[in-house]
Z-matrix of the N, CA and C atoms (Angstrom, degrees):
N
C 1 1.449
C 2 1.525 1 108.31
N 3 1.301 2 115.96 1 132.53
C 4 1.465 3 120.52 2 -178.13
C 5 1.522 4 110.98 3 -89.88
N 6 1.324 5 114.97 4 165.59
C 7 1.460 6 121.05 5 176.71
C 8 1.527 7 109.75 6 -60.48
N 9 1.317 8 116.59 7 -40.40
C 10 1.465 9 120.51 8 179.38
C 11 1.528 10 110.73 9 -60.47
N 12 1.330 11 116.50 10 -40.72
C 13 1.464 12 120.03 11 178.56
C 14 1.524 13 111.25 12 -67.19
N 15 1.322 14 116.40 13 -39.53
C 16 1.462 15 120.37 14 178.94
C 17 1.522 16 110.06 15 -62.56
N 18 1.309 17 117.21 16 -40.28
C 19 1.468 18 121.08 17 -179.66
C 20 1.530 19 112.13 18 -62.04
N 21 1.310 20 117.09 19 -24.12
C 22 1.466 21 121.19 20 -179.35
C 23 1.531 22 112.73 21 -84.45
N 24 1.331 23 117.01 22 -11.32
C 25 1.459 24 120.64 23 -177.51
C 26 1.514 25 112.13 24 -74.28
N 27 1.334 26 116.80 25 154.78
C 28 1.469 27 119.98 26 173.37
C 29 1.534 28 109.53 27 -64.61
N 30 1.320 29 115.69 28 155.04
C 31 1.463 30 120.95 29 -176.81
C 32 1.529 31 111.87 30 -55.86
N 33 1.328 32 117.64 31 -40.12
C 34 1.462 33 120.75 32 -179.56
C 35 1.527 34 110.87 33 -59.16
N 36 1.317 35 117.53 34 -43.26
C 37 1.463 36 121.69 35 178.49
C 38 1.528 37 111.10 36 -64.27
N 39 1.329 38 116.41 37 -39.86
C 40 1.466 39 120.58 38 178.76
C 41 1.527 40 110.31 39 -61.44
N 42 1.340 41 116.89 40 -42.45
C 43 1.461 42 120.06 41 178.84
C 44 1.525 43 111.42 42 -64.46
N 45 1.329 44 117.32 43 -39.14
C 46 1.464 45 120.32 44 178.28
C 47 1.525 46 111.22 45 -63.43
N 48 1.320 47 115.91 46 -41.59
C 49 1.467 48 120.09 47 177.69
C 50 1.522 49 110.35 48 -65.55
N 51 1.341 50 116.32 49 -43.27
C 52 1.460 51 120.56 50 179.98
C 53 1.526 52 110.80 51 -61.42
N 54 1.322 53 117.20 52 -43.47
C 55 1.461 54 120.63 53 178.59
C 56 1.519 55 111.44 54 -63.09
N 57 1.332 56 116.92 55 -41.32
C 58 1.460 57 120.43 56 179.02
C 59 1.529 58 110.98 57 -64.37
N 60 1.331 59 116.47 58 -42.80
C 61 1.467 60 120.41 59 178.12
C 62 1.525 61 111.34 60 -63.47
N 63 1.336 62 116.16 61 -44.77
C 64 1.456 63 120.33 62 -179.32
C 65 1.526 64 110.53 63 -61.96
N 66 1.323 65 116.90 64 -44.77
C 67 1.465 66 120.80 65 178.84
C 68 1.518 67 110.81 66 -59.47
N 69 1.311 68 115.85 67 -40.28
C 70 1.463 69 120.20 68 179.61
C 71 1.528 70 111.05 69 -67.56
N 72 1.328 71 116.66 70 -39.89
C 73 1.462 72 120.65 71 -178.26
C 74 1.523 73 112.91 72 -68.74
N 75 1.335 74 117.78 73 -34.28
C 76 1.463 75 119.72 74 -175.84
C 77 1.515 76 113.15 75 -95.24
N 78 1.318 77 117.65 76 -3.69
C 79 1.458 78 119.44 77 178.94
C 80 1.517 79 109.48 78 -67.67
N 81 1.308 80 116.30 79 171.02
C 82 1.465 81 123.85 80 -162.23
C 83 1.524 82 117.00 81 -12.19
N 84 1.333 83 112.83 82 107.79
C 85 1.461 84 119.83 83 -178.59
C 86 1.525 85 112.90 84 -62.10
N 87 1.322 86 117.09 85 -23.85
C 88 1.464 87 117.82 86 -178.37
C 89 1.527 88 111.47 87 -65.30
N 90 1.334 89 116.91 88 -16.02
C 91 1.462 90 120.13 89 177.23
C 92 1.526 91 112.21 90 -82.23
N 93 1.316 92 115.83 91 -10.41
C 94 1.457 93 120.25 92 -178.38
C 95 1.517 94 109.62 93 -100.18
N 96 1.287 95 116.14 94 121.72
C 97 1.457 96 120.71 95 179.50
C 98 1.522 97 109.56 96 -103.13
N 99 1.317 98 115.55 97 117.48
C 100 1.459 99 120.73 98 178.74
C 101 1.520 100 108.85 99 -73.29
N 102 1.322 101 117.74 100 130.46
C 103 1.466 102 120.01 101 178.74
C 104 1.532 103 110.65 102 -63.88
N 105 1.306 104 116.84 103 146.38
C 106 1.464 105 121.35 104 -176.79
C 107 1.534 106 112.16 105 -61.40
N 108 1.315 107 117.30 106 -33.32
C 109 1.462 108 120.59 107 -179.10
C 110 1.526 109 111.75 108 -67.73
N 111 1.331 110 117.14 109 -21.40
C 112 1.458 111 120.61 110 -176.17
C 113 1.529 112 111.36 111 -62.87
N 114 1.316 113 117.17 112 -45.92
C 115 1.470 114 121.15 113 179.14
C 116 1.523 115 110.60 114 -61.26
N 117 1.322 116 116.74 115 -39.84
C 118 1.467 117 120.75 116 179.10
C 119 1.528 118 110.99 117 -63.67
N 120 1.319 119 116.98 118 -42.40
C 121 1.467 120 120.53 119 178.81
C 122 1.520 121 111.45 120 -65.77
N 123 1.322 122 117.32 121 -38.67
C 124 1.463 123 120.46 122 177.39
C 125 1.525 124 111.03 123 -63.71
N 126 1.328 125 116.97 124 -41.64
C 127 1.464 126 120.96 125 177.96
C 128 1.529 127 110.78 126 -63.98
N 129 1.322 128 115.87 127 -42.87
C 130 1.466 129 120.84 128 179.24
C 131 1.532 130 110.36 129 -61.29
N 132 1.317 131 116.38 130 -45.53
C 133 1.463 132 120.69 131 -179.83
C 134 1.529 133 111.03 132 -64.09
N 135 1.319 134 116.28 133 -41.38
C 136 1.466 135 120.31 134 178.83
C 137 1.527 136 110.94 135 -61.35
N 138 1.325 137 117.16 136 -42.74
C 139 1.470 138 121.70 137 178.16
C 140 1.526 139 110.85 138 -62.90
N 141 1.333 140 116.50 139 -45.65
C 142 1.461 141 120.33 140 -179.29
C 143 1.527 142 110.80 141 -62.80
N 144 1.308 143 116.70 142 -36.53
C 145 1.456 144 121.16 143 177.80
C 146 1.526 145 110.51 144 -65.86
N 147 1.335 146 116.64 145 -45.45
C 148 1.467 147 121.28 146 179.24
C 149 1.523 148 111.85 147 -62.85
N 150 1.334 149 116.88 148 -35.04
C 151 1.460 150 121.71 149 -178.63
C 152 1.532 151 112.37 150 -82.62
N 153 1.312 152 116.64 151 -3.60
C 154 1.456 153 120.32 152 179.70
C 155 1.517 154 113.94 153 77.30
N 156 1.324 155 116.70 154 14.95
C 157 1.462 156 120.30 155 -179.95
C 158 1.518 157 112.14 156 -78.21
N 159 1.321 158 116.38 157 -24.27
C 160 1.457 159 122.03 158 176.92
C 161 1.527 160 108.57 159 -136.01
N 162 1.311 161 115.68 160 162.99
C 163 1.458 162 120.78 161 178.66
C 164 1.524 163 109.16 162 -125.04
N 165 1.334 164 115.49 163 151.82
C 166 1.456 165 118.83 164 174.82
C 167 1.520 166 108.58 165 -78.39
N 168 1.330 167 115.75 166 160.68
C 169 1.452 168 120.87 167 -177.52
C 170 1.524 169 108.58 168 -137.35
N 171 1.315 170 116.53 169 141.99
C 172 1.454 171 122.09 170 174.67
C 173 1.537 172 109.51 171 -54.73
N 174 1.346 173 117.17 172 137.64
C 175 1.452 174 120.73 173 -175.06
C 176 1.527 175 111.97 174 -59.72
N 177 1.327 176 118.44 175 -43.68
C 178 1.464 177 120.02 176 -179.35
C 179 1.522 178 111.09 177 -62.16
N 180 1.327 179 116.90 178 -39.93
C 181 1.459 180 120.91 179 177.99
C 182 1.534 181 110.31 180 -65.77
N 183 1.322 182 116.58 181 -43.86
C 184 1.468 183 120.72 182 179.09
C 185 1.524 184 110.72 183 -61.27
N 186 1.321 185 116.41 184 -44.88
C 187 1.463 186 121.34 185 -179.20
C 188 1.522 187 110.60 186 -61.97
N 189 1.317 188 117.09 187 -45.37
C 190 1.467 189 120.56 188 179.64
C 191 1.525 190 111.68 189 -65.72
N 192 1.317 191 116.77 190 -37.43
C 193 1.467 192 120.80 191 177.26
C 194 1.522 193 110.33 192 -62.05
N 195 1.319 194 116.55 193 -44.27
C 196 1.465 195 120.34 194 178.99
C 197 1.521 196 111.73 195 -66.80
N 198 1.317 197 116.62 196 -42.15
C 199 1.471 198 119.62 197 178.85
C 200 1.523 199 111.46 198 -59.46
N 201 1.337 200 116.66 199 -42.13
C 202 1.455 201 121.02 200 178.87
C 203 1.534 202 111.03 201 -65.19
N 204 1.325 203 116.33 202 -36.91
C 205 1.464 204 121.27 203 -179.13
C 206 1.531 205 111.18 204 -63.71
N 207 1.336 206 117.16 205 -33.63
C 208 1.459 207 120.44 206 -175.09
C 209 1.525 208 113.92 207 -104.96
N 210 1.317 209 117.39 208 14.95
C 211 1.475 210 120.22 209 176.97
C 212 1.506 211 110.82 210 -70.66
């Protein structure tokens, strides 16, 4: 099924598909392998936060900022 086809579905069907996808994505974590670079990036971000080089942001604000950037 393509994205274009999904866009044509009723909202209820879209939610059912989204729930099925989410369930599949979060099922057994042992099947998910975290990339090695991920831990390094988390450490880097933590250091920058401690040093005051970056600030944390409320999730809703961050999400809206990103949405506006890609409009």
